[in-house]
Phi, psi and omega in degrees: 000314180298319180299320180294320179295322179295318179298319181293320180295318179297321179297319180295317179299316179299319179296317180296319179297319179298318180297317181296315184293327183262002180297135178085353178267144179288160177302325180295322180295316179299318181296320179295323180294328184270346185280155177290172179297134183285155177276195181297150182296147177288137179303143180289167182299327179294317179299316181295317182296316181294317179298317180294320181294317178298319180298320180291323184289314191256006176291142177240142181294338180243175179290166175291177183307141182291345179134179180298145175262105185283350183277305184240008183082174182082213184227165171252127181243131177266121184295130180260168178300131179090349179274150177232173177302320183294317181291323178294316179299318180294322182294322183264002177061042174230164181281154177299320182294326177299318180293317179300314182296320182292340183246013179055040178255154183256331185212161184297330182295345179279350179274100186240158179305137180094347182281124174283126182248133170280131180241096184297136175070005183286148178262151175290172178299140174253165181217152176224147182290143177265143173297130183092358178111159181085190180209161176246135181252147182200164176265109188293146177283179179272351182271133182210049183247017174251147180292138182298148174099342182264164181299323181296321179299314184296312182295326177288345171281331182273335179225151175285110183246108184278343184270174177241184173106168179294162184303321185293344180266355188296322184296313180292324178296319179295318180296321180296331179268004177085013178286142177290140178224167179184187183252002182250135180290144173222148178300131181089356180280162176256121179269132178244127181227172174250038181290344167247118186300323185275321189244343188079183182209145176231151179213164182252127182279117181271315184216149172237129185259164185295336180274005179094348176284162181212153183255131177240153166248147187203157176244151177063035173255307174274324180202146182294132178083000180242147179263140174228164174252141180215133175263126182249131183257152181306322181297326178292327179285313183294328179274358182068014172299324169245099187283081182284126174276326180162183181235144176252123186262000000 
């Protein structure tokens, strides 16, 4: 009987001590004190959005190149679901007929998913560092006459650019060579702006959205030698907040 009374008294004392120690603390504070040590922080919404956007932009329906082609040079590419002769040729910057001839094929319909294709003279995937970490991968062009780290170098890696000169001269240079230009963004187009008063700026249009906004990738905008992604809205263009000169298609 005495033992039972002692146990009950001890339980009451413990309860009173707990009440005193937690008095004035919010329920959230008490819960934090009782919870185990937290793990690594969850990525913020910006990190998640950027990662998802990059994944959507640079995902390919098929695997990357199968490796070097030791027979005729270039690379071996395994055709993925949804790919065609035209899309493969555009990705590697070679003509469709060149691919057909290198693989003893007669027509585009013979290029089917799972078929390993020899791509003569093709380059492997290139990469550039992203501002904030990570990297962006792309199939580099054949043009390499701009100094590394500048916006002109990066866009000339994404498109074959035969001219020279600062970014602000690109629109007139393209027109002189008969390239189509305009004021509306298109996927794969080169955007020319006057965001640098002295030199201008160029960027590569990755995506165009239904509301008229568009996503560009660019180098030397946030930091020299680094690529960033930026969404530009029509209001920014019309207000000259982003002084777009035009687009090269």
